[in-house]
C-alpha positions as CSV (number, residue, x, y, z in Angstrom):
1,M,14.3,-13.1,-11.0
2,S,11.4,-12.1,-8.8
3,S,11.7,-9.4,-6.2
4,R,11.3,-12.1,-3.5
5,D,14.3,-14.1,-4.5
6,A,16.8,-14.8,-1.7
7,M,19.4,-12.2,-1.1
8,P,22.9,-12.9,0.3
9,L,22.9,-13.9,4.0
10,R,23.3,-11.1,6.5
11,G,26.2,-13.1,8.0
12,D,28.2,-12.3,4.9
13,R,28.5,-8.7,6.2
14,A,30.1,-9.8,9.4
15,N,33.6,-9.5,7.9
16,A,32.9,-6.3,6.1
17,S,34.9,-3.3,7.2
18,S,33.3,-0.6,9.3
19,D,33.8,1.9,6.5
20,S,31.9,-0.4,4.1
21,R,29.0,-0.8,6.6
22,R,28.9,3.0,7.1
23,A,28.7,3.5,3.3
24,T,25.9,0.9,3.1
25,K,23.9,2.7,5.8
26,S,24.5,6.1,4.2
27,R,23.4,4.9,0.8
28,F,20.1,3.5,2.1
29,A,19.4,6.3,4.6
30,A,17.0,8.0,2.2
31,L,14.6,5.0,2.6
32,F,14.1,6.0,6.3
33,D,14.5,9.8,6.0
34,R,11.8,12.2,5.1
35,Q,11.2,12.3,1.3
36,P,10.3,15.3,-0.9
37,S,6.6,15.6,-1.1
38,T,6.7,15.6,-4.9
39,E,8.3,12.2,-4.8
40,I,5.9,10.7,-2.3
41,V,2.6,12.0,-3.7
42,P,2.9,12.3,-7.5
43,G,0.9,15.1,-8.9
44,L,0.0,17.4,-6.0
45,S,-2.5,19.3,-8.2
46,Y,-5.2,16.6,-7.8
47,V,-4.8,16.6,-4.0
48,R,-5.3,20.4,-4.0
49,A,-8.1,20.2,-6.5
50,F,-9.8,17.7,-4.3
51,R,-9.4,20.0,-1.3
52,A,-10.8,22.9,-3.3
53,N,-13.9,20.9,-4.3
54,Q,-14.2,18.8,-1.2
55,D,-17.5,20.2,0.1
56,Q,-19.1,20.1,-3.3
57,I,-18.0,16.5,-3.9
58,A,-18.9,15.2,-0.4
59,A,-22.5,16.7,-0.8
60,R,-23.2,14.6,-3.8
61,T,-26.1,12.2,-3.6
62,G,-28.1,10.2,-6.1
63,D,-27.0,7.2,-8.2
64,L,-23.5,6.0,-7.4
65,T,-21.3,5.2,-10.3
66,M,-19.3,2.4,-8.7
67,G,-21.1,1.1,-5.7
68,G,-24.1,1.8,-3.5
69,A,-27.2,0.5,-5.2
70,S,-25.5,-2.3,-7.1
71,S,-26.0,-5.6,-5.3
72,N,-24.4,-7.3,-8.3
73,L,-21.2,-5.4,-7.6
74,R,-21.2,-6.4,-4.0
75,S,-21.6,-10.0,-5.0
76,M,-18.7,-9.7,-7.4
77,L,-16.5,-8.2,-4.7
78,S,-17.4,-10.9,-2.2
79,E,-16.7,-13.6,-4.7
80,E,-13.3,-12.2,-5.4
81,A,-12.6,-12.0,-1.7
82,S,-13.5,-15.7,-1.4
83,R,-11.2,-16.5,-4.2
84,V,-8.1,-15.0,-2.6
85,R,-8.9,-15.9,1.0
86,G,-6.6,-18.6,2.3
87,E,-7.2,-21.2,4.9
88,R,-8.2,-20.1,8.4
89,V,-7.7,-21.8,11.7
90,A,-10.6,-22.1,14.1
91,G,-11.7,-18.7,15.4
92,E,-9.6,-16.7,13.0
93,P,-11.4,-13.7,11.4
94,S,-12.4,-14.1,7.8
95,G,-11.2,-10.7,6.8
96,L,-8.4,-10.7,4.2
97,R,-4.8,-10.5,5.2
98,L,-2.5,-8.0,3.5
99,S,-1.0,-10.7,1.4
100,E,-4.5,-11.7,0.2
101,M,-5.6,-8.1,-0.4
102,L,-2.7,-7.7,-2.7
103,K,-4.1,-10.5,-4.9
104,F,-7.5,-9.0,-5.0
105,K,-8.6,-7.9,-8.4
106,V,-11.2,-5.2,-8.9
107,P,-13.9,-5.9,-11.5
108,D,-12.6,-5.5,-15.1
109,E,-14.7,-2.4,-15.8
110,F,-13.0,-0.6,-12.9
111,E,-9.5,-1.9,-13.4
112,G,-7.0,1.0,-13.3
113,D,-9.5,3.4,-11.5
114,V,-8.3,2.6,-8.0
115,V,-4.8,2.0,-6.7
116,V,-4.9,-0.5,-3.8
117,P,-1.1,-0.6,-3.1
118,H,-1.0,2.9,-1.6
119,I,-0.4,4.0,2.0
120,A,-3.6,6.1,2.0
121,T,-5.8,3.6,0.1
122,L,-5.1,0.8,2.5
123,W,-5.8,3.0,5.5
124,V,-9.2,4.0,4.1
125,L,-10.0,0.5,2.9
126,D,-9.8,-1.0,6.5
127,R,-12.8,0.8,7.9
128,D,-12.6,-0.6,11.5
129,K,-8.7,-0.6,11.5
130,D,-8.4,-4.1,12.7
131,G,-5.6,-4.9,10.3
132,R,-7.8,-7.1,8.1
133,F,-10.0,-6.3,5.1
134,S,-13.5,-7.7,5.5
135,D,-16.3,-8.0,3.0
136,E,-18.0,-5.1,4.8
137,D,-14.8,-3.0,4.5
138,I,-14.6,-3.7,0.8
139,H,-18.4,-2.9,0.2
140,A,-18.2,0.4,2.1
141,F,-15.0,1.3,0.1
142,A,-16.9,0.7,-3.2
143,D,-19.8,2.8,-2.0
144,E,-17.4,5.7,-1.1
145,M,-15.7,5.4,-4.5
146,G,-19.1,5.7,-6.1
147,K,-19.9,8.9,-4.3
148,Y,-16.6,10.6,-5.2
149,T,-16.6,9.6,-8.9
150,H,-20.2,10.4,-9.6
151,G,-20.3,12.7,-12.6
152,L,-16.5,13.0,-13.0
153,V,-14.9,12.4,-16.3
154,R,-13.6,8.8,-16.3
155,E,-10.0,9.6,-16.7
156,D,-10.1,11.7,-13.6
157,W,-11.4,9.0,-11.3
158,K,-8.0,7.6,-10.3
159,D,-6.5,11.0,-9.4
160,Y,-9.6,12.2,-7.4
161,L,-9.8,8.9,-5.5
162,I,-6.2,9.1,-4.4
163,G,-6.7,12.7,-3.5
164,N,-9.8,11.8,-1.4
165,F,-7.9,8.9,0.4
166,Y,-4.9,11.1,1.0
167,M,-7.1,13.9,2.5
168,Q,-8.7,11.3,4.8
169,L,-5.2,10.2,6.0
170,H,-4.2,13.8,6.4
171,D,-7.2,14.8,8.4
172,E,-7.2,11.6,10.6
173,V,-3.5,11.1,11.2
174,L,-1.2,13.7,9.6
175,R,-2.8,17.1,10.2
176,P,-0.6,19.1,12.6
177,K,-2.2,20.2,15.9
178,R,-1.4,23.4,17.7
179,D,0.9,21.7,20.1
180,G,2.9,20.3,17.1
181,T,1.7,16.7,17.3
182,S,-0.2,15.0,14.6
183,A,-4.0,14.6,14.6
184,N,-5.2,12.1,17.2
185,G,-1.6,11.6,18.2
186,D,-2.4,11.9,21.9
187,E,-5.5,9.8,21.9
188,E,-5.6,6.2,23.0
189,A,-5.5,3.7,20.2
190,R,-8.7,1.7,19.7
191,E,-7.1,-1.6,20.6
192,P,-3.3,-1.4,20.6
193,P,-1.4,-4.7,20.1
194,S,-0.2,-4.7,23.7
195,K,1.6,-8.0,23.2
196,A,2.9,-8.6,19.8
197,F,3.5,-12.2,20.7
198,D,3.3,-14.4,23.8
199,G,6.8,-14.4,25.1
200,S,6.1,-16.8,28.0
201,E,8.3,-19.5,26.5
202,N,11.3,-17.3,27.0
203,G,10.2,-15.9,30.3
204,A,9.5,-12.5,28.9
205,E,6.6,-10.3,29.3
206,N,7.2,-8.1,26.3
207,E,5.2,-5.7,24.3
208,G,7.3,-6.3,21.2
209,V,7.6,-2.7,20.1
210,S,8.9,0.3,22.0
211,N,6.7,3.3,22.8
212,E,9.1,5.5,20.9
213,A,8.2,3.8,17.7
214,R,4.5,4.9,18.2
215,D,4.9,8.4,19.6
216,S,4.3,10.0,16.2
217,Y,1.3,9.1,14.0
218,R,0.1,6.6,16.6
219,P,-3.2,5.7,15.0
220,Y,-1.6,4.7,11.8
221,L,1.3,2.9,13.4
222,D,-0.9,0.9,15.7
223,W,-3.0,-0.1,12.7
224,F,0.1,-1.0,10.7
225,S,1.2,-3.2,13.5
226,R,-2.1,-5.0,13.5
227,M,-2.0,-5.4,9.8
228,C,1.5,-6.9,9.9
229,L,0.6,-9.3,12.8
230,A,-2.6,-10.4,11.0
231,N,-0.4,-11.3,8.1
232,E,1.6,-13.8,10.2
233,P,0.7,-17.4,10.8
234,G,-1.5,-17.5,13.9
235,G,-1.6,-13.7,14.0
236,K,1.5,-13.4,16.2
237,A,5.0,-12.2,15.8
238,H,8.0,-14.4,16.2
239,A,10.5,-14.4,19.1
240,H,14.2,-15.3,19.2
241,V,16.2,-16.3,22.2
242,S,18.9,-13.7,21.4
243,R,16.4,-10.9,21.7
244,P,13.5,-12.2,23.7
245,R,11.8,-8.8,24.0
246,V,11.9,-8.0,20.3
247,A,8.9,-8.9,18.0
248,Y,9.9,-10.2,14.6
249,V,7.8,-10.6,11.4
250,S,8.7,-12.8,8.4
251,V,10.4,-11.6,5.3
252,D,7.2,-12.5,3.5
253,T,5.4,-9.9,5.5
254,A,8.2,-7.4,4.8
255,H,7.8,-8.2,1.1
256,D,4.0,-7.6,1.2
257,V,4.7,-4.2,2.8
258,Y,7.2,-3.5,0.1
259,L,4.5,-4.2,-2.5
260,A,1.6,-2.5,-0.7
261,F,3.6,0.7,-0.2
262,N,5.0,0.6,-3.7
263,V,8.5,0.9,-2.3
264,R,10.3,0.0,-5.6
265,N,9.4,3.5,-7.0
266,A,11.4,5.3,-4.3
267,S,14.2,7.3,-5.9
268,A,16.7,5.7,-3.7
269,L,15.9,2.4,-5.4
270,T,15.9,3.5,-9.0
271,R,19.1,1.7,-9.9
272,D,18.2,-1.4,-8.0
273,A,14.6,-1.6,-9.4
274,A,16.1,-1.4,-12.9
275,D,18.3,-4.4,-12.1
276,G,15.6,-6.3,-10.3
277,F,17.1,-6.1,-6.9
278,A,14.9,-3.4,-5.3
279,F,13.4,-5.7,-2.6
280,Q,16.8,-7.2,-1.7
281,T,18.1,-3.6,-1.2
282,F,15.0,-2.7,0.9
283,L,15.4,-5.8,3.0
284,E,19.1,-5.1,3.6
285,T,18.2,-1.6,4.6
286,L,15.9,-2.9,7.3
287,H,18.5,-5.4,8.5
288,V,21.3,-2.9,8.7
289,D,19.1,-0.5,10.7
290,A,18.0,-3.3,13.0
291,E,21.6,-4.3,13.6
292,E,22.6,-0.8,14.3
293,S,19.7,-0.5,16.7
294,D,20.7,-3.7,18.5
295,L,17.5,-5.4,17.5
296,M,19.3,-8.2,15.6
297,E,22.6,-9.9,15.9
298,L,24.6,-9.9,12.7
299,E,25.8,-13.5,13.4
300,A,22.3,-14.9,14.0
301,E,21.8,-16.3,10.5
302,E,18.5,-17.9,11.6
303,L,17.1,-14.3,11.6
304,D,17.9,-13.8,7.9
305,D,14.2,-14.4,7.1
306,Y,12.8,-12.1,9.7
307,V,12.6,-8.3,10.4
308,P,11.9,-6.6,13.7
309,L,8.5,-5.1,13.7
310,E,10.0,-2.0,15.4
311,T,12.2,-1.5,12.4
312,L,9.3,-1.6,10.0
313,L,7.5,0.9,12.2
314,K,10.5,3.2,12.1
315,W,10.5,3.1,8.3
316,V,6.7,3.7,8.0
317,R,7.0,6.6,10.4
318,G,9.6,8.2,8.0
319,V,7.2,7.7,5.1
320,L,4.4,9.4,7.1
321,R,6.7,12.3,7.8
322,G,7.2,12.7,4.1
323,Y,3.4,12.6,3.5
324,S,2.8,15.1,6.2
325,S,5.1,17.6,4.3
326,V,2.6,17.7,1.4
327,N,1.2,21.2,1.1
328,V,-2.6,20.9,1.0
329,N,-3.3,24.6,1.0
330,V,-5.6,25.5,-1.9
331,P,-4.1,27.7,-4.6
332,A,-5.7,31.1,-5.1
333,T,-7.3,29.8,-8.3
334,P,-7.8,26.1,-7.7
335,P,-8.2,23.7,-10.7
336,S,-11.8,22.8,-11.2
337,A,-13.0,19.3,-11.5
338,R,-13.9,18.4,-15.0
339,R,-17.5,17.3,-15.0
340,E,-18.9,14.7,-17.3
341,T,-21.3,16.2,-19.8
342,H,-24.5,14.4,-20.8
343,R,-26.0,15.1,-24.2
């Protein structure tokens, strides 16, 4: 059974007792609440090691191991992007959607060196933060990987790359400011998705997502919204007559988020992942929270294949809270990067 197999209809919960519904919500609460840093960022040592050696690594110049001077590598990356790119309507950008980026395979010689399904990797990969992954984004990403792996022992590449990407996410979004807000949290987003969909058919002028959902970690959440909407047909969210001011995305997009953020490895889903039901549990978590937040009607079975964008934003905000708890202070004696020796 694949993780995308249909789960029982939400309507089946309509007859469940209030105690049962409360138990379900309590069981899944960990997916929304702040998670221990050791669970969210495996192996904090390489993050701290990267911080300790950041100036030295950033100053590297010369031949790049993975990118830079290799026009052949750029051609390979562009060819792979063309392979996974689906059909486009007239005027639609050619940048890869999230669903397509998840199918992208790095060249064989670098397989295992970079983890694309990661909350920080995707943030760094989309250079212009438009919610799509263009050839230019992918080429620049390869150049950066080259700079940060140059001279490192091969088995350290993966750890140091994730450490680098996490530190970029930390410095651009998560870093606390003196007033207690996150970095850039009070700045205007580059181009916020002010209308998640055109609600004119229902007589609504809606923004689709509440301001509350974007108060914290605004740059990331605005980007995440753009990425989810770009993943939808026509680049727009869905509307429903029962909640004309709520923006919905498809279960397919929710599943792509589940894959991209490696949700199945969350401790709250350990049992379900072993049984092959992790995504169904994640989806039910989102639906239960949306119902409790009055964003969905339990009896509206036609919404079984949709999730409110605001609910996904609430979940991502919880994940970001967990990431922001990671201690990036350098130990007194930081681990040193192992350098590749040439004989």
